[in-house]
N, C-alpha and C positions, 0 to 999 in steps of 0.2 A: 503493499500499499505504500503510495505516496500523501509527503505533506501537503497543506492547503491553507491558505493559497501560495503559488510557489510561481514564481517571485511575491515574497511578503515584505511589507514593513508596517510596523514594528514588531506583531508577532506573528506565530504558527502552530499550527495544530497536527498532528502526527496520531495517523492511526494505527493500530495493530492489533493483532489476534495471536490468542495462545492455545494450543491445544490443550496444555496443561498448568494448573495451578505453579507460578515460579516467583521468584524475587526479582525485579523489573527496574534495568538502568539505563538511561538515554544518554548516551556521552554524544555532543556534538564536535567535530573537529573541523579546524580551518584548512585550507589550502597547502601549510607546509606540515600540515600532522598534529601542529599545537591544538589542545583540545580546552577553549575558555569556558565552557559550561559541562558539564555531569548532574545530571538527576535521579535521582533514587526515587524509583516511583514505592518502593514497598512493595509487599507482598501482595499479588494481585491472583484471582482466581482466573480459572478457565473461560474462555469468552472472546468475543469481538469487541473492540474498545473502537468503537467507529463513531461517538457523537462525540460534541463538543465536552460536554460533561465528564468523557472520560478518557480520552485520547491522552496521549504525552503533548503537553505544551511548552513552548519554549518564546520568551518573551522578547528575545533577540539581545539577550545581557550576556556578561560573564558570571564566574560565580561569584566576584564583590558585587555585582547588580551596576558594572557598567556597561555602556550601550558597547557591543563591537562594531567593528568599522564594515563598510557594506563590502560585497564579498560573495564567494560562493562558499558554500559549508557543505559538510557532509555528516550524516549520524550514525551509529550505530546501538542498535539497541538488544540488550542483552536480555534474556528471560531466561533464569536458571542458568546452565550450564550451553545452553545455545546461543549462540551471537551471530545472525547471517547479517551479511551484508547490509547497511540501508543506502539512505537514498541521498540525493543532492539537492541544498538550497540554497535559494539565492538569496540575500540580503540588498534590500534596496534602503540606504537613508538619505 
């Protein structure tokens, strides 16, 4: 699943699906591989996380709350031991 909207300004929602309950973490990366933001979504039950009340939400900020620069970002959603490749995000500020 891809995030919406994309490109985004200043926030985006990233839907996902879990086949099994798991601890979920979303990590954002810039094109250099640095991680400005890591979101610990906690233990989630199996299910579809597709509406705005349930999806992973990124406000375009880093871990200290500062806005990140415009550019292309990537994400990796880790659910338990499973960590498939994520998608690309384009932030326009």
